[in-house]
N, C-alpha and C positions, 0 to 999 in steps of 0.2 A: 359232206356227211351229210347224213339225213336226221331230221330231227324222230327224234324216240316218241311213240304214242304217249301219251298221257296215261297216269296211271288209272291199271282197270280195265283200258281199253286198246287195242290193237287194232291195225290196218285193214286186220281181217273182221273184226266187230262190226255189229248190226248196228246202224243206228237208225232208230224209229220213232217217226213223229205222233204224238198224242195231242190232237188238237178237238176242240171241245167250248162250249160257251163258258165265258169268264164267271162274273159274279151272276147271273141271274141261272147259274147250272142249277139243276133240282138237287135232290138229298140222291136219290136214284145214281142221280149223273156222276153225284160225286164218289161213291159206293164204288161204283162200276171204275171208276181212272184211278180212284186206289188199289182195287184190283189187280188193272192192266199195269199202272207202275211196277210192284212188286215183281207180276210175272214175269216182266221184261227186265227187272235188273237179276232177278234169281237167275235168268238166261245168257247173264252178262252182258246184256244189252244196253246200249246208250242211249237216253231216253233224252230228245231236243222236242222243245214247248215252245210258245208264243211269252212264257216266265213271268205273266202274272197268275190272276188266283182262278177261284173255278177249278174246272175242269183238270185246266193245265196244273195248278198249285198239289191238288188230289194225287196224281199222278207222280209228281215229283215227290209228296212224301211218303209214297207206299213205294217206291223206289229205294227214296234216302232209305227207310227203314229198316230195309237188307241189304244196306250198304252198295247202291247202284250209283252210277254219276248221270247227272241229269243236268243237261243244259238251256240254258235261256235264249231267247232272240228276242230282246223285247221292242215296243213299237217306240218308246221315249230315250230319252238320252240320261236321265236317272237311275243308276242302279240300284238306288234305293226303293224303287218302286219293285223291284224284283221278289217272289213272291220265298218264303224261309226257306224252302225244301231243294233248290237249285244248287247242285255244284259249282258250276259256271250263269255267271249273270253275264249275258253282252249287249249292251245299250247301242239300238241304233240308230236311234233319228230319226229314223223314217216311218214310224206310225205303223200302218197297216199293211204296207209293202213290206215288213219284215214278214208278213206271209208265206210271198214268196221263197224268202228265205229261210224259214223252216222247212217245207216244202224240199228245195234244192238239196240242203245237207243232211236231208233223208232217206234211204233204204227205200221204206212204206210209210205210211200214214193210219192211223187207226184215227176216226172219228167218232166221239161220244157226245151224243145228243146234237142239238144243231143252234146255230145262232148266224148270223150274216158273215162273220169272221169265220167261224167254219164251214158255208159254205163254198166261201172263198180257198178255202185250202183245201177244198175236194174236189174244185173244178181244176187248180193248178194241179192238184197230184194225178189229175187223169189227163192233165192235159202232158204230163213230164211221163206218162208210162209206167208211174211208181204203183205199187201194190195199195190198195185203198180198200179199206177194212171200216166197215159205219154199223155201230151199235144205238138201234132207236134214229133218231133227228130227221134227215132229210129226206125224201125220194125223189129223185130226180127223172124227169122225162124229158128223152132224147128227143130234141123237135125233127134233126134230120132224120131219123127213123122211126118216129113215133113209136117208140116204144120205150119204157123206162129203163132208165142206164146202166152200163153191167158194172155195179159196185158189189163188191163181198160183202156181204151179210155176216153180223155173227151177231146172236144171243146173249152171249157169256161174255166173261172178259177172257177167260181161258180160250173159248175157239177164237174169238179177235186176236190173241199175242198167236195161237197157231196158225194162225190163215196169212197174218202180216209176215211172219217167220218161213213160211212153206219156201220160200223159193230162196233162203237164206240159211238157215239151220237144219241142220241134221239132230235130230233130237237125242240120237245116241251121242253121239261125237261134238256137239254145238259149232261155231258157226262156219261156214263152207268159206 
């Protein structure tokens, strides 16, 4: 007998990671993250993040305000450190290594702004061939090819969500 998917999610539901700066996030990044979270939830997408503040909390807030499912993979062992907008808080106890888990469990990654942790998540997403959409933040040069790496860039929350879901989501029919 197989386990049932969580309420609000199915095995065909898309899981999208939203990554970005924690407490050092700008007001603009916070606003964009809330919009991204809201748009993902409205499309029935499960939002995955690192579970803390800044961009992560803002995206979760946007998603939770429209009834979305949010999962946070926390770096520490204290579930109480989670942002208050998480549906599920998973304390990993593995520090920043949890960035790899955030990327691996997701179908796509939306990076908003930039911090060193965000850069590691972008690199892991590209390395594992996950669709990676960047709003602001890092411009990365591929040293092997001496050109700017081919990251999908978006200038708005709507554009980022559309790009992240383009391989998994039919606008008319829902998840593929």
